[in-house]
N, C-alpha and C positions, 0 to 999 in steps of 0.2 A: 103949580105942580112941577117939580124938578124933572130934568131929563133922565130917562132911565139909563143907568150905567150898563154899558155893554159888558157882557161876560167875556173874559179873555179866552181866545181860542186855544185849544190844546195844540201844541206844536205838531206840524205835519209829520207823519211817519212815512219813511221811504220803504216800500215793501221790497225785500230782497227776492229775486226770482227763485222759485222753488227748484231744488235740484231735480234733474230728470230722474224719473223712476223707471225701474226695470232691471232685468237680469242681463249679464254680459252675453254678447253674441258675435258671431263672425259672418260677414257677408260672403257667401260662396259665389253668387252671381247676381246680376241686376239686368232687367230688361223691362221696357214699358214702365208701368207704375209699380212693378213688383220686384222685391228683393228676396232671395233665398237666404235665410239666416239660420245658422247652425248654433244650437245651444251648447252648453258645457258637457252635456251627456251625448252629444253627437246626433241629436234629433234635428231634422230640418223643417223649417216653417216658412210658409209663404207670407211675407210681411209687406204692409204698406208703410210709407214714410210720412210723418206729420208734415204739413204744408210749409211750415217755417224752417224746415231743415234743408241742408244741401242735398243734392242727389247723391245717393250712395254708389260706391263702386266696389268691384271685387277686391277683397282683402280688408275692407273697412271693419273696424271694431265698433260695435254699437251697444247701446242699452235699449232693450225692447221688452214688451210684455205681450203675453198671449191674449187673444180675444176669442178664439175658437180652438177646437182640438188641434188643427194644423195651420192656424193662421195667427197673425199678430200685428203689432204696430211698433215701429221704430220711434223711440222718444228722443234719442240723442245719438249723433255721430261723434265718436271720440276723436281726439286729435290724431292726425296722421303723422307717422314718423317720416315717411317718404311718400311721394306721389309721382307716378309716371303719367305724363299728360301729353297731349298733342292738340294743335289748334283745329277747330272745326271750320266749316266753309265760310263762316263770318269772322274768322281769325280770333274767336273766343277760346279761352283755355278749356279743354275738355279732358278731365281726368280719365285715365284708362284703368288703373289699378293702384292700390294703396298698400303701404306698409311692407314694401319689398326690401330685400337687402341684396338681391342678385338679379341681374338681367342677362339672360342667355340669348345671344343673337345667333340664330340658325341660318347658315348660308349653304349653298350647294353649287356645283359646277353647272347643273341644269335645274332650273333656269340659271343662266349666268348671273352672278351677283354684281351689284354696282357698288364700288368703294365709297362713293358719296353717301349712300344709304347706310352702309355699315358704320361709317364715321358718325353719322347723325345719331344712330342708336348708342354708340359708345359715348358720345358727348352727353346724351340724355342721362345715361347711367352715372357719369362722372358728376354731373351737376346736381343730382339728388343723393350723391354719396352712396350709390349702390355698386356692388362689384360687377364689372362686366366680364362676360365669358364668351368666347367665339367658338361655335360648334360648326365644323364642316361636315355636313351630312352627305349620305350617298357615296361614301368613300370607296365602296365596292366598284363604282363606275370608273375609278382612276387606275391606270396602269402605273408602274413604278416611275416612269419618266414624267407623266403628267402630274403625279402627286408631288414629285420632287420640285417641279416648276411652281406648283401652287404654294408649296411650303416656302419657297424662296420669295414669292410675291407677298406672302403673308408675314414674312420675316420682320418687317418694320413694326408689326403689332407685337410679335413675340419679344423683340428687342426692347420695347418700352414697357414690357411687363404684363401683357394681356395673356391670360390662360387660353390655350387652344386645344380643342379635342377634335379628332377625326372619328366619325361614327357611321355605322351602317346597320340598319335593322335587318338586312338580308343575311349578313355574315356575323352580326352581333359585335363587330369591331367597335371598340371604344365605349360600349354601353356600361361596362362595369365602372370605368373611369367617370362616366357621366353620372352614374348613381352616386358615386362618392362625392362628386362636385356638388350635387344637389342636397345631399344629406344635411340635416340640421339648418337649412336655409329656407327662406321664403323666396322662391325664384319665379320669374315669368319667362316663358318661351316666346320670342318674337321673331319675325322674319317675313320674307316674301311668301306669297302663295306659291305652292308647288315645290317647296324645299324639303318636304317630308316631315314637317312638324307633327302632323297627325299620327304618322307611323311611329315617331319617337315617343309620343305620349302613350300610344298603345303599348309599346315595348316597356315603358316605365311603369305603366299601370295595366297589368294583364286583365284586371276585372273592370276595365273602363266601361264596357257596354252595360254591365250591371249597375255601375254608379250613375251613368247617364240615364238609364231607365228609371232608377229610383228618384232622381231629381225631376224627371219628366212627369212622374206620377204626382209629385207635390205641386208642380206648376199647372198641370192639366193642359199643357201646350205640346205634348208629344215630344219629338226629337228636336224641337226648336232650340232646346238648350245647348245643342252642339254648335250653334252659330254665335254664341256670346262668350265673352271672357269668363272663365270658370276656374275656381280654385279646387284642387284635389289634394288630399293628404297622401304623402308617399308612404309606402309600407315600412321603410326603414327610418322614418322620421323626416321632418321637413314638409313644406307645402309647395306644390307646383301649380302655377297659374298658367293656363293655356289660353292664348289669345288667337282670334282668327287671323289668318294670313292677310297681308296687305300688299297693295301694288306699290305703295311708297310710304315713307314716314317723314313727316315734317316736324321740325323742332318748334316749340313755342318761342316767341320772341324774347330775347334776353339782351342786355347791354353788351357791347363788344368786350368790355373788361371782364364780364362774367363768362362770356362765350370762350374766351381764351383759356379760362380755367378748366374747360371741358376737354382740352387737349393736354394730356398729362405731361407730354414731353416739352411743353412750353414752360412748365413751372420753374425750372432753374434759371430762366432768363427773364421772367416777369419781374418788374421792378428795376431792371437794369437799363431801361431805355432813357434817352435824353429827356423825353417829355413824360410827365407822370400820367397823362391821359392818352398815351399812345395806343392806337388801335391795331398796330402791328401790320399795316397794309402798305402804306406809302410814306410814312413819316421818316425823316432823317434821324440817324442815331438810334435805330431800333435794334435792340439786342436779339429779338426773335428773328428778324430778317437776317441779321448777321449769322445766326446759328443755322439758318437755312442755307445761306451761301457757303458756309464752311462744312456742310454735310452733317451737322449734329442734329438737325431736324429734317425729316423726310420732306422733299419738295412736293410730293403728291399729297401728303397730309396737309401741308401748308396751303396748297391750292384749294383744297376742300374747305379749309378755314376761311380763305378769302371769299369763296362763293357764298358761304353762310353769312358772312358780314354783309356782303352786297345784297343778298336776298332779304335779310332782316331790315336793312336800312331802307330798301324800296318798300317793304311792307309798312314800316312806320310812317312813311310819307303819304300813304293813301288817305 
């Protein structure tokens, strides 16, 4: 009896992953295991995220589907155009907000601001290709002389092209200009605790308490929503992301060559150094250092760059 002839196997078919299903949505806030997702009609839903997806952040665009009248499931997090991030306690990258095009750094004379922290925020904005704006709040506490001195100290930022606004929620000084700056953009307000960010948000959004109350109803967590990064739509167009105040802001680790691009005044001199891999700290023939010595780059800004290079190199050796 002859051997049975094996039937040829049909060629294996590779299954293509099914495209994510759902409707478009915008993440207004995220905390715990819950994201608040706004649909295209402006309704807000409490959503869980599928386990194989990255954690959502404020400003994310997602595809989601409803599961209950006010609840749903996020099926896909769409690609982010920009991401503002900071390292966590274990030096892992922790996204803060997504799809920004403008970072508004709020400072004030009280509490006194630290130039290093201001520069770190500006570098973060440059590295994600977002427009940085400096807002000096509580301007009503400045007399003419102290305001003039502060304007002189901030002159290095104005000279390299950073927009600056002086604002006060008590006198409404600069609020119209701030409205215009925010219009048609997706902006995030960042800064130290105590600089008056909450007062600015209240001035920009007169119905803030109503909005927070509506979000709190969806979450069932009361006013807890005021302590997380939250996106609000501005009355005249544009979106405003309010983030909690911080004691400090640390940059995620980047190579020195990339870090130098975060200092916009370095740009004309990059590529002019003797060594192609110049870190611009102690190398001979460095065009950036030459520019510092000749006064074309602020020595204070350069010192902050040096501190960042040193801090990141020590972190990478751990």
